[in-house]
py3Dmol code that shows the C-alpha trace and the ligand (Angstrom):
import py3Dmol

protein = """\
ATOM      1  CA  MET A   1     114.151  69.043 113.196  1.00  0.00           C
ATOM      2  CA  LYS A   2     111.615  71.724 112.173  1.00  0.00           C
ATOM      3  CA  ARG A   3     112.939  75.289 112.018  1.00  0.00           C
ATOM      4  CA  LYS A   4     111.197  77.681 114.383  1.00  0.00           C
ATOM      5  CA  VAL A   5     108.871  80.287 112.877  1.00  0.00           C
ATOM      6  CA  THR A   6     110.410  83.623 113.888  1.00  0.00           C
ATOM      7  CA  LYS A   7     109.614  85.896 110.941  1.00  0.00           C
ATOM      8  CA  ALA A   8     106.258  87.253 109.880  1.00  0.00           C
ATOM      9  CA  ILE A   9     105.167  89.186 106.822  1.00  0.00           C
ATOM     10  CA  PHE A  10     102.373  91.752 107.126  1.00  0.00           C
ATOM     11  CA  PRO A  11     101.121  92.652 103.644  1.00  0.00           C
ATOM     12  CA  VAL A  12      99.658  96.132 104.031  1.00  0.00           C
ATOM     13  CA  ALA A  13     100.115  97.571 100.560  1.00  0.00           C
ATOM     14  CA  GLY A  14      96.466  97.327  99.463  1.00  0.00           C
ATOM     15  CA  LEU A  15      94.527 100.482  98.668  1.00  0.00           C
ATOM     16  CA  GLY A  16      91.696  99.808 101.127  1.00  0.00           C
ATOM     17  CA  THR A  17      89.123 101.192  98.697  1.00  0.00           C
ATOM     18  CA  ARG A  18      86.191  99.820 100.684  1.00  0.00           C
ATOM     19  CA  PHE A  19      86.939 102.451 103.311  1.00  0.00           C
ATOM     20  CA  LEU A  20      87.078 105.468 101.026  1.00  0.00           C
ATOM     21  CA  PRO A  21      87.126 108.355 101.656  1.00  0.00           C
ATOM     22  CA  ALA A  22      88.926 107.602 104.970  1.00  0.00           C
ATOM     23  CA  THR A  23      91.673 105.649 103.194  1.00  0.00           C
ATOM     24  CA  LYS A  24      92.549 108.627 101.003  1.00  0.00           C
ATOM     25  CA  SER A  25      94.903 109.639 103.778  1.00  0.00           C
ATOM     26  CA  ILE A  26      94.688 107.016 106.552  1.00  0.00           C
ATOM     27  CA  PRO A  27      96.136 103.569 105.972  1.00  0.00           C
ATOM     28  CA  LYS A  28      93.407 101.011 106.717  1.00  0.00           C
ATOM     29  CA  GLU A  29      95.733  99.290 109.195  1.00  0.00           C
ATOM     30  CA  ILE A  30      95.862 102.412 111.370  1.00  0.00           C
ATOM     31  CA  MET A  31      92.083 102.569 111.768  1.00  0.00           C
ATOM     32  CA  THR A  32      91.207 101.858 115.361  1.00  0.00           C
ATOM     33  CA  LEU A  33      89.127  99.238 117.103  1.00  0.00           C
ATOM     34  CA  VAL A  34      88.237 101.063 120.316  1.00  0.00           C
ATOM     35  CA  ASP A  35      91.645 102.720 120.808  1.00  0.00           C
ATOM     36  CA  ARG A  36      94.140 100.407 119.132  1.00  0.00           C
ATOM     37  CA  PRO A  37      94.991 100.346 115.440  1.00  0.00           C
ATOM     38  CA  LEU A  38      94.251  97.126 113.563  1.00  0.00           C
ATOM     39  CA  ILE A  39      97.992  96.576 113.064  1.00  0.00           C
ATOM     40  CA  GLN A  40      98.563  96.487 116.836  1.00  0.00           C
ATOM     41  CA  TYR A  41      96.216  93.508 117.209  1.00  0.00           C
ATOM     42  CA  ALA A  42      98.169  91.637 114.519  1.00  0.00           C
ATOM     43  CA  ILE A  43     101.555  92.522 116.055  1.00  0.00           C
ATOM     44  CA  ASP A  44     100.442  91.375 119.507  1.00  0.00           C
ATOM     45  CA  GLU A  45      99.177  88.097 118.065  1.00  0.00           C
ATOM     46  CA  ALA A  46     102.480  87.524 116.239  1.00  0.00           C
ATOM     47  CA  ARG A  47     104.540  88.300 119.346  1.00  0.00           C
ATOM     48  CA  ALA A  48     102.505  85.838 121.388  1.00  0.00           C
ATOM     49  CA  ALA A  49     103.348  83.185 118.797  1.00  0.00           C
ATOM     50  CA  GLY A  50     107.100  83.775 119.174  1.00  0.00           C
ATOM     51  CA  ILE A  51     107.668  86.019 116.151  1.00  0.00           C
ATOM     52  CA  LYS A  52     110.815  88.141 116.498  1.00  0.00           C
ATOM     53  CA  GLU A  53     111.090  89.830 113.097  1.00  0.00           C
ATOM     54  CA  PHE A  54     108.240  91.789 111.565  1.00  0.00           C
ATOM     55  CA  ILE A  55     108.292  92.561 107.845  1.00  0.00           C
ATOM     56  CA  PHE A  56     105.801  95.085 106.512  1.00  0.00           C
ATOM     57  CA  VAL A  57     105.050  95.201 102.815  1.00  0.00           C
ATOM     58  CA  THR A  58     103.869  98.768 102.377  1.00  0.00           C
ATOM     59  CA  SER A  59     103.070 101.160  99.561  1.00  0.00           C
ATOM     60  CA  ARG A  60     102.782 104.864  98.837  1.00  0.00           C
ATOM     61  CA  GLY A  61     100.841 106.786 101.483  1.00  0.00           C
ATOM     62  CA  LYS A  62     101.538 104.432 104.392  1.00  0.00           C
ATOM     63  CA  SER A  63     103.960 106.640 106.319  1.00  0.00           C
ATOM     64  CA  ALA A  64     101.519 106.909 109.253  1.00  0.00           C
ATOM     65  CA  LEU A  65     102.107 103.202 109.759  1.00  0.00           C
ATOM     66  CA  GLU A  66     105.888 103.663 110.000  1.00  0.00           C
ATOM     67  CA  ASP A  67     105.448 106.574 112.416  1.00  0.00           C
ATOM     68  CA  TYR A  68     103.170 104.477 114.586  1.00  0.00           C
ATOM     69  CA  PHE A  69     106.048 102.112 115.390  1.00  0.00           C
ATOM     70  CA  ASP A  70     108.504 104.913 116.083  1.00  0.00           C
ATOM     71  CA  HIS A  71     109.081 106.513 119.467  1.00  0.00           C
ATOM     72  CA  ALA A  72     106.803 109.439 120.323  1.00  0.00           C
ATOM     73  CA  PRO A  73     109.176 111.708 122.321  1.00  0.00           C
ATOM     74  CA  VAL A  74     106.830 114.700 122.555  1.00  0.00           C
ATOM     75  CA  ILE A  75     103.890 112.690 123.915  1.00  0.00           C
ATOM     76  CA  GLU A  76     106.246 110.744 126.192  1.00  0.00           C
ATOM     77  CA  ALA A  77     107.783 113.917 127.688  1.00  0.00           C
ATOM     78  CA  GLU A  78     104.329 115.407 128.248  1.00  0.00           C
ATOM     79  CA  LEU A  79     103.020 112.287 130.015  1.00  0.00           C
ATOM     80  CA  LYS A  80     106.164 112.047 132.162  1.00  0.00           C
ATOM     81  CA  ALA A  81     105.906 115.716 133.162  1.00  0.00           C
ATOM     82  CA  LYS A  82     102.280 115.190 134.202  1.00  0.00           C
ATOM     83  CA  GLY A  83     103.019 111.891 135.978  1.00  0.00           C
ATOM     84  CA  LYS A  84     100.500 109.971 133.849  1.00  0.00           C
ATOM     85  CA  LYS A  85     101.988 106.544 134.427  1.00  0.00           C
ATOM     86  CA  ASP A  86      98.993 104.543 133.124  1.00  0.00           C
ATOM     87  CA  LEU A  87      99.111 106.261 129.770  1.00  0.00           C
ATOM     88  CA  LEU A  88     102.897 105.908 129.604  1.00  0.00           C
ATOM     89  CA  ASP A  89     102.506 102.164 130.124  1.00  0.00           C
ATOM     90  CA  ILE A  90     100.042 102.011 127.234  1.00  0.00           C
ATOM     91  CA  LEU A  91     102.536 103.905 125.077  1.00  0.00           C
ATOM     92  CA  TYR A  92     105.414 101.575 126.016  1.00  0.00           C
ATOM     93  CA  GLN A  93     103.343  98.494 125.167  1.00  0.00           C
ATOM     94  CA  THR A  94     103.691  99.477 121.511  1.00  0.00           C
ATOM     95  CA  ASP A  95     107.525  99.655 121.647  1.00  0.00           C
ATOM     96  CA  MET A  96     109.319  97.322 119.280  1.00  0.00           C
ATOM     97  CA  ASP A  97     112.951  96.151 119.649  1.00  0.00           C
ATOM     98  CA  SER A  98     115.414  98.130 117.552  1.00  0.00           C
ATOM     99  CA  GLY A  99     115.797  96.488 114.172  1.00  0.00           C
ATOM    100  CA  ALA A 100     112.848  94.135 114.707  1.00  0.00           C
ATOM    101  CA  ILE A 101     110.805  95.828 111.987  1.00  0.00           C
ATOM    102  CA  ALA A 102     111.674  95.992 108.303  1.00  0.00           C
ATOM    103  CA  TYR A 103     109.731  97.715 105.545  1.00  0.00           C
ATOM    104  CA  VAL A 104     109.692  96.785 101.884  1.00  0.00           C
ATOM    105  CA  ARG A 105     107.629  98.445  99.212  1.00  0.00           C
ATOM    106  CA  GLN A 106     105.228  96.881  96.801  1.00  0.00           C
ATOM    107  CA  GLN A 107     105.229  99.448  94.024  1.00  0.00           C
ATOM    108  CA  LYS A 108     102.053  98.200  92.368  1.00  0.00           C
ATOM    109  CA  ALA A 109      99.141  96.376  94.001  1.00  0.00           C
ATOM    110  CA  LEU A 110      99.501  93.216  91.881  1.00  0.00           C
ATOM    111  CA  GLY A 111      97.926  90.926  94.453  1.00  0.00           C
ATOM    112  CA  LEU A 112      98.566  89.331  97.839  1.00  0.00           C
ATOM    113  CA  GLY A 113     100.967  86.740  96.376  1.00  0.00           C
ATOM    114  CA  HIS A 114     103.037  89.514  94.841  1.00  0.00           C
ATOM    115  CA  ALA A 115     103.055  91.469  98.126  1.00  0.00           C
ATOM    116  CA  VAL A 116     104.426  88.424  99.975  1.00  0.00           C
ATOM    117  CA  TRP A 117     107.022  87.860  97.202  1.00  0.00           C
ATOM    118  CA  CYS A 118     108.283  91.441  97.682  1.00  0.00           C
ATOM    119  CA  ALA A 119     109.647  90.327 101.098  1.00  0.00           C
ATOM    120  CA  ARG A 120     111.638  87.392  99.666  1.00  0.00           C
ATOM    121  CA  ARG A 121     115.118  88.866 100.286  1.00  0.00           C
ATOM    122  CA  LEU A 122     114.409  89.287 103.984  1.00  0.00           C
ATOM    123  CA  LEU A 123     113.743  85.595 104.478  1.00  0.00           C
ATOM    124  CA  GLY A 124     116.264  82.785 104.481  1.00  0.00           C
ATOM    125  CA  ASP A 125     115.614  79.117 103.979  1.00  0.00           C
ATOM    126  CA  GLU A 126     113.088  79.038 106.789  1.00  0.00           C
ATOM    127  CA  PRO A 127     109.359  78.830 107.407  1.00  0.00           C
ATOM    128  CA  PHE A 128     107.550  82.144 107.815  1.00  0.00           C
ATOM    129  CA  ALA A 129     104.160  83.445 108.922  1.00  0.00           C
ATOM    130  CA  VAL A 130     101.865  85.773 106.987  1.00  0.00           C
ATOM    131  CA  LEU A 131      99.248  87.825 108.848  1.00  0.00           C
ATOM    132  CA  LEU A 132      96.636  90.032 107.203  1.00  0.00           C
ATOM    133  CA  PRO A 133      95.796  92.730 109.753  1.00  0.00           C
ATOM    134  CA  ASP A 134      92.301  93.090 108.232  1.00  0.00           C
ATOM    135  CA  ASP A 135      91.432  89.826 109.896  1.00  0.00           C
ATOM    136  CA  VAL A 136      91.170  90.424 113.616  1.00  0.00           C
ATOM    137  CA  ILE A 137      90.697  87.280 115.660  1.00  0.00           C
ATOM    138  CA  ALA A 138      89.370  87.251 119.202  1.00  0.00           C
ATOM    139  CA  ALA A 139      90.650  84.075 120.832  1.00  0.00           C
ATOM    140  CA  GLU A 140      91.660  82.839 124.242  1.00  0.00           C
ATOM    141  CA  LYS A 141      94.889  81.480 122.773  1.00  0.00           C
ATOM    142  CA  PRO A 142      95.961  83.747 119.908  1.00  0.00           C
ATOM    143  CA  CYS A 143      95.272  82.181 116.505  1.00  0.00           C
ATOM    144  CA  LEU A 144      98.869  82.218 115.228  1.00  0.00           C
ATOM    145  CA  GLN A 145     100.060  80.585 118.419  1.00  0.00           C
ATOM    146  CA  GLN A 146      97.549  77.768 117.869  1.00  0.00           C
ATOM    147  CA  MET A 147      98.893  77.401 114.343  1.00  0.00           C
ATOM    148  CA  VAL A 148     102.549  77.379 115.440  1.00  0.00           C
ATOM    149  CA  GLU A 149     101.694  74.530 117.830  1.00  0.00           C
ATOM    150  CA  ALA A 150     100.037  72.623 114.964  1.00  0.00           C
ATOM    151  CA  TYR A 151     103.067  73.371 112.757  1.00  0.00           C
ATOM    152  CA  GLU A 152     105.382  71.920 115.394  1.00  0.00           C
ATOM    153  CA  GLU A 153     103.426  68.662 115.036  1.00  0.00           C
ATOM    154  CA  VAL A 154     102.981  68.334 111.282  1.00  0.00           C
ATOM    155  CA  GLY A 155     105.256  70.904 109.606  1.00  0.00           C
ATOM    156  CA  GLY A 156     104.448  71.855 106.018  1.00  0.00           C
ATOM    157  CA  ASN A 157     102.146  74.718 105.050  1.00  0.00           C
ATOM    158  CA  ILE A 158      99.269  75.613 107.334  1.00  0.00           C
ATOM    159  CA  VAL A 159      96.448  78.008 106.476  1.00  0.00           C
ATOM    160  CA  ALA A 160      93.856  79.186 108.997  1.00  0.00           C
ATOM    161  CA  ALA A 161      90.381  78.047 107.974  1.00  0.00           C
ATOM    162  CA  MET A 162      86.797  78.600 109.072  1.00  0.00           C
ATOM    163  CA  GLU A 163      83.388  77.332 108.017  1.00  0.00           C
ATOM    164  CA  VAL A 164      81.392  79.806 105.904  1.00  0.00           C
ATOM    165  CA  PRO A 165      77.883  79.570 104.409  1.00  0.00           C
ATOM    166  CA  PRO A 166      77.991  78.404 100.734  1.00  0.00           C
ATOM    167  CA  ALA A 167      76.784  81.796  99.482  1.00  0.00           C
ATOM    168  CA  LYS A 168      79.821  83.466 101.042  1.00  0.00           C
ATOM    169  CA  ALA A 169      82.425  81.011  99.735  1.00  0.00           C
ATOM    170  CA  SER A 170      82.988  83.051  96.584  1.00  0.00           C
ATOM    171  CA  SER A 171      84.689  85.767  98.663  1.00  0.00           C
ATOM    172  CA  TYR A 172      87.414  83.422  99.929  1.00  0.00           C
ATOM    173  CA  GLY A 173      89.991  80.827  99.015  1.00  0.00           C
ATOM    174  CA  VAL A 174      88.217  77.494  99.645  1.00  0.00           C
ATOM    175  CA  LEU A 175      89.778  74.159 100.635  1.00  0.00           C
ATOM    176  CA  ASP A 176      89.191  70.822  98.953  1.00  0.00           C
ATOM    177  CA  ILE A 177      89.596  68.387 101.836  1.00  0.00           C
ATOM    178  CA  ARG A 178      91.492  65.098 101.504  1.00  0.00           C
ATOM    179  CA  GLU A 179      91.232  64.018 105.127  1.00  0.00           C
ATOM    180  CA  ASP A 180      89.501  65.665 108.049  1.00  0.00           C
ATOM    181  CA  MET A 181      91.466  65.113 111.242  1.00  0.00           C
ATOM    182  CA  GLY A 182      89.534  67.511 113.490  1.00  0.00           C
ATOM    183  CA  SER A 183      91.390  70.774 113.988  1.00  0.00           C
ATOM    184  CA  LEU A 184      93.677  69.919 111.101  1.00  0.00           C
ATOM    185  CA  VAL A 185      92.513  68.907 107.639  1.00  0.00           C
ATOM    186  CA  SER A 186      94.835  67.744 104.916  1.00  0.00           C
ATOM    187  CA  VAL A 187      94.147  69.534 101.683  1.00  0.00           C
ATOM    188  CA  LYS A 188      93.982  68.148  98.154  1.00  0.00           C
ATOM    189  CA  GLY A 189      93.022  71.374  96.397  1.00  0.00           C
ATOM    190  CA  MET A 190      92.501  75.111  96.909  1.00  0.00           C
ATOM    191  CA  VAL A 191      90.331  77.390  94.804  1.00  0.00           C
ATOM    192  CA  GLU A 192      90.461  81.174  95.041  1.00  0.00           C
ATOM    193  CA  LYS A 193      87.014  82.811  95.009  1.00  0.00           C
ATOM    194  CA  PRO A 194      85.006  79.915  93.480  1.00  0.00           C
ATOM    195  CA  LYS A 195      81.460  80.390  92.203  1.00  0.00           C
ATOM    196  CA  ALA A 196      79.012  79.238  94.914  1.00  0.00           C
ATOM    197  CA  ALA A 197      78.132  76.023  93.019  1.00  0.00           C
ATOM    198  CA  GLU A 198      81.804  75.181  92.449  1.00  0.00           C
ATOM    199  CA  ALA A 199      83.110  75.575  96.009  1.00  0.00           C
ATOM    200  CA  PRO A 200      84.708  72.226  96.987  1.00  0.00           C
ATOM    201  CA  SER A 201      83.779  72.637 100.683  1.00  0.00           C
ATOM    202  CA  ASN A 202      82.581  75.279 103.117  1.00  0.00           C
ATOM    203  CA  LEU A 203      86.037  75.635 104.667  1.00  0.00           C
ATOM    204  CA  ALA A 204      87.428  79.049 103.776  1.00  0.00           C
ATOM    205  CA  VAL A 205      90.965  80.366 104.167  1.00  0.00           C
ATOM    206  CA  ILE A 206      91.405  83.487 106.261  1.00  0.00           C
ATOM    207  CA  GLY A 207      94.410  85.754 106.756  1.00  0.00           C
ATOM    208  CA  ARG A 208      96.848  83.677 108.802  1.00  0.00           C
ATOM    209  CA  TYR A 209      99.412  81.386 107.219  1.00  0.00           C
ATOM    210  CA  ILE A 210     102.555  79.459 108.107  1.00  0.00           C
ATOM    211  CA  LEU A 211     104.437  78.753 104.901  1.00  0.00           C
ATOM    212  CA  THR A 212     107.513  76.905 103.694  1.00  0.00           C
ATOM    213  CA  PRO A 213     110.266  78.682 101.703  1.00  0.00           C
ATOM    214  CA  GLN A 214     109.141  76.674  98.676  1.00  0.00           C
ATOM    215  CA  VAL A 215     105.955  78.788  98.490  1.00  0.00           C
ATOM    216  CA  MET A 216     108.137  81.879  98.089  1.00  0.00           C
ATOM    217  CA  GLU A 217     109.945  80.147  95.220  1.00  0.00           C
ATOM    218  CA  ASN A 218     106.616  79.307  93.599  1.00  0.00           C
ATOM    219  CA  LEU A 219     105.780  83.005  93.639  1.00  0.00           C
ATOM    220  CA  ASP A 220     108.878  83.666  91.477  1.00  0.00           C
ATOM    221  CA  SER A 221     106.864  82.634  88.429  1.00  0.00           C
ATOM    222  CA  LYS A 222     104.514  85.618  89.025  1.00  0.00           C
ATOM    223  CA  LYS A 223     101.604  83.724  87.468  1.00  0.00           C
ATOM    224  CA  THR A 224      98.327  85.604  87.683  1.00  0.00           C
ATOM    225  CA  GLY A 225      95.168  83.918  88.892  1.00  0.00           C
ATOM    226  CA  ALA A 226      91.650  84.933  89.962  1.00  0.00           C
ATOM    227  CA  GLY A 227      90.898  88.608  89.309  1.00  0.00           C
ATOM    228  CA  GLY A 228      94.115  88.973  87.262  1.00  0.00           C
ATOM    229  CA  GLU A 229      96.096  89.141  90.533  1.00  0.00           C
ATOM    230  CA  ILE A 230      99.119  87.136  91.670  1.00  0.00           C
ATOM    231  CA  GLN A 231      97.429  84.929  94.244  1.00  0.00           C
ATOM    232  CA  LEU A 232      99.069  83.533  97.364  1.00  0.00           C
ATOM    233  CA  THR A 233      96.505  80.717  97.285  1.00  0.00           C
ATOM    234  CA  ASP A 234      97.859  79.479  93.928  1.00  0.00           C
ATOM    235  CA  ALA A 235     101.458  79.411  95.175  1.00  0.00           C
ATOM    236  CA  ILE A 236     100.363  77.386  98.233  1.00  0.00           C
ATOM    237  CA  ALA A 237      98.210  75.059  96.107  1.00  0.00           C
ATOM    238  CA  GLU A 238     101.313  74.174  94.011  1.00  0.00           C
ATOM    239  CA  GLU A 239     102.727  72.535  97.139  1.00  0.00           C
ATOM    240  CA  ILE A 240      99.843  70.054  97.205  1.00  0.00           C
ATOM    241  CA  THR A 241     101.094  68.324  94.069  1.00  0.00           C
ATOM    242  CA  ARG A 242     104.783  68.884  94.768  1.00  0.00           C
ATOM    243  CA  SER A 243     105.038  67.943  98.443  1.00  0.00           C
ATOM    244  CA  ASN A 244     101.539  67.058  99.632  1.00  0.00           C
ATOM    245  CA  ASN A 245     102.078  69.090 102.788  1.00  0.00           C
ATOM    246  CA  VAL A 246      99.251  71.631 102.865  1.00  0.00           C
ATOM    247  CA  TYR A 247      96.915  71.706 105.853  1.00  0.00           C
ATOM    248  CA  GLY A 248      93.921  73.745 106.883  1.00  0.00           C
ATOM    249  CA  TYR A 249      93.668  74.591 110.562  1.00  0.00           C
ATOM    250  CA  ARG A 250      90.291  75.195 112.194  1.00  0.00           C
ATOM    251  CA  PHE A 251      91.317  77.773 114.751  1.00  0.00           C
ATOM    252  CA  ARG A 252      89.405  78.349 117.964  1.00  0.00           C
ATOM    253  CA  GLY A 253      88.199  81.927 118.113  1.00  0.00           C
ATOM    254  CA  GLN A 254      86.062  84.484 116.364  1.00  0.00           C
ATOM    255  CA  ARG A 255      87.320  86.211 113.254  1.00  0.00           C
ATOM    256  CA  PHE A 256      86.174  89.670 112.222  1.00  0.00           C
ATOM    257  CA  ASP A 257      86.635  90.826 108.641  1.00  0.00           C
ATOM    258  CA  CYS A 258      87.787  94.359 109.368  1.00  0.00           C
ATOM    259  CA  GLY A 259      88.462  94.903 105.665  1.00  0.00           C
ATOM    260  CA  SER A 260      84.686  95.357 105.291  1.00  0.00           C
ATOM    261  CA  LYS A 261      82.542  98.011 106.946  1.00  0.00           C
ATOM    262  CA  ALA A 262      80.075  95.525 108.454  1.00  0.00           C
ATOM    263  CA  GLY A 263      82.908  93.417 109.891  1.00  0.00           C
ATOM    264  CA  PHE A 264      84.655  96.469 111.277  1.00  0.00           C
ATOM    265  CA  LEU A 265      81.485  97.605 113.055  1.00  0.00           C
ATOM    266  CA  GLN A 266      80.890  94.133 114.476  1.00  0.00           C
ATOM    267  CA  ALA A 267      84.466  94.045 115.776  1.00  0.00           C
ATOM    268  CA  THR A 268      84.034  97.478 117.333  1.00  0.00           C
ATOM    269  CA  VAL A 269      80.990  96.248 119.242  1.00  0.00           C
ATOM    270  CA  ALA A 270      82.669  93.006 120.333  1.00  0.00           C
ATOM    271  CA  PHE A 271      85.942  94.622 121.427  1.00  0.00           C
ATOM    272  CA  GLY A 272      84.109  97.552 123.038  1.00  0.00           C
ATOM    273  CA  LEU A 273      81.966  95.182 125.108  1.00  0.00           C
ATOM    274  CA  ALA A 274      85.084  93.226 126.086  1.00  0.00           C
ATOM    275  CA  ARG A 275      86.622  96.291 127.761  1.00  0.00           C
ATOM    276  CA  PRO A 276      85.788  96.310 131.463  1.00  0.00           C
ATOM    277  CA  GLU A 277      85.893 100.127 131.614  1.00  0.00           C
ATOM    278  CA  LEU A 278      83.370 100.451 128.759  1.00  0.00           C
ATOM    279  CA  HIS A 279      81.232  97.384 129.139  1.00  0.00           C
ATOM    280  CA  ASP A 280      78.357  98.588 131.332  1.00  0.00           C
ATOM    281  CA  GLU A 281      77.713 101.898 129.613  1.00  0.00           C
ATOM    282  CA  PHE A 282      78.096 100.419 126.147  1.00  0.00           C
ATOM    283  CA  ALA A 283      75.882  97.385 126.873  1.00  0.00           C
ATOM    284  CA  GLU A 284      73.178  99.666 128.221  1.00  0.00           C
ATOM    285  CA  PHE A 285      73.370 101.839 125.118  1.00  0.00           C
ATOM    286  CA  LEU A 286      73.157  98.829 122.795  1.00  0.00           C
ATOM    287  CA  GLY A 287      70.159  97.523 124.747  1.00  0.00           C
ATOM    288  CA  GLU A 288      68.404 100.878 124.362  1.00  0.00           C
ATOM    289  CA  MET A 289      69.178 100.972 120.649  1.00  0.00           C
ATOM    290  CA  THR A 290      67.664  97.520 120.169  1.00  0.00           C
ATOM    291  CA  GLN A 291      64.491  98.612 121.951  1.00  0.00           C
ATOM    292  CA  VAL A 292      64.227 101.777 119.881  1.00  0.00           C
ATOM    293  CA  ARG A 293      64.580  99.708 116.706  1.00  0.00           C
ATOM    294  CA  LYS A 294      61.940  97.215 117.833  1.00  0.00           C
ATOM    295  CA  ALA A 295      59.558 100.038 118.646  1.00  0.00           C
ATOM    296  CA  ALA A 296      60.096 101.561 115.206  1.00  0.00           C
ATOM    297  CA  GLU A 297      59.331  98.268 113.402  1.00  0.00           C
TER     298      GLU A 297
END
"""
ligand_1 = """\
29
UTP
P 92.191 93.256 100.100
O 91.719 92.284 99.113
O 91.375 93.478 101.302
O 92.466 94.629 99.341
O 93.657 92.783 100.522
P 92.667 96.078 99.922
O 93.285 96.908 98.863
O 93.411 96.051 101.225
O 91.195 96.609 100.244
P 89.951 96.986 99.283
O 89.424 95.674 98.765
O 90.427 97.911 98.191
O 88.992 97.667 100.217
C 93.894 91.837 101.544
C 95.255 92.096 102.176
O 96.285 91.973 101.212
C 97.061 93.158 101.123
C 96.163 94.262 101.676
O 96.925 95.329 102.192
C 95.379 93.512 102.746
O 96.156 93.396 103.954
N 97.437 93.370 99.689
C 96.546 93.100 98.710
C 98.701 93.847 99.388
O 99.529 94.105 100.284
N 99.021 94.022 98.073
C 98.160 93.752 97.058
O 98.547 93.926 95.871
C 96.875 93.283 97.389
"""
view = py3Dmol.view(width=600, height=400)
view.addModel(protein, "pdb")
view.setStyle({"model": 0}, {"cartoon": {"style": "trace"}})
view.addModel(ligand_1, "xyz")
view.setStyle({"model": 1}, {"stick": {}})
view.zoomTo()
view.show()
């Protein structure tokens, strides 16, 4: 019988240099889409998929992230005294069970694979999820939940995948497809950041994974790959030859790359429009802006 996926790793030790100067003092994961930090979207998605233990791989300067998941007694007392029940409810939605969160440090940003490896002692011989909070996915059924359902069918290693234009493939890990089964594809190769002409397909890996413990063992070798970094993609790709159990999963939903400024702005617009209390005013403003731009052209 397949073990349930109950643990998730959130690698958040990167420097977030694309958002300088903000990221001098604010962890990227605390930046807000409308009024919720990026990390909250990832936590909610993981919870919906049945995750019970949340492992953050952090680094120097990320204490705001740890505080975010702590209680906020001063704010709570103030809201209680003023009878602001709605705001209290919003505050309580971010509560985590005692002991559900663990933090480990990645002392040097040696790559995503290395960040995941830093969490090895907190995992047993069990499958685990990895979520990159930079990737925010708007979906009717949360992306990781879709993947857990696929995992319950086929097991193995599952990476979330989406079609990208060939010119963009060089920013991603790209799948070489053995068999296309619809939502699931079985994978015969994975290349991290290929040159456009060398991309084996247009199916790119994004930041959601369900992985077997063997991938963690593969990371023990600390081999460096593309960009001189220890790549998670390489450790997953090793499983293709060893166990032939790597799948891509075409999730249903829209992914926003909130690690980039353009993606972050697009997500802000999409999530702002999705809020009933903001929709009308915001849509009107966007309509006016489009007209102003057209007039200026
Ligand atoms: P990115 O490639 O987006 O790097 O990492 P970054 O440092 O966060 O951002 P930029 O490129 O400097 O703007 C993708 C994910 O992997 C994590 C990051 O925190 C992010 O969630 N990561 C990356 C680590 O935890 N450790 C690393 O050594 C590298």
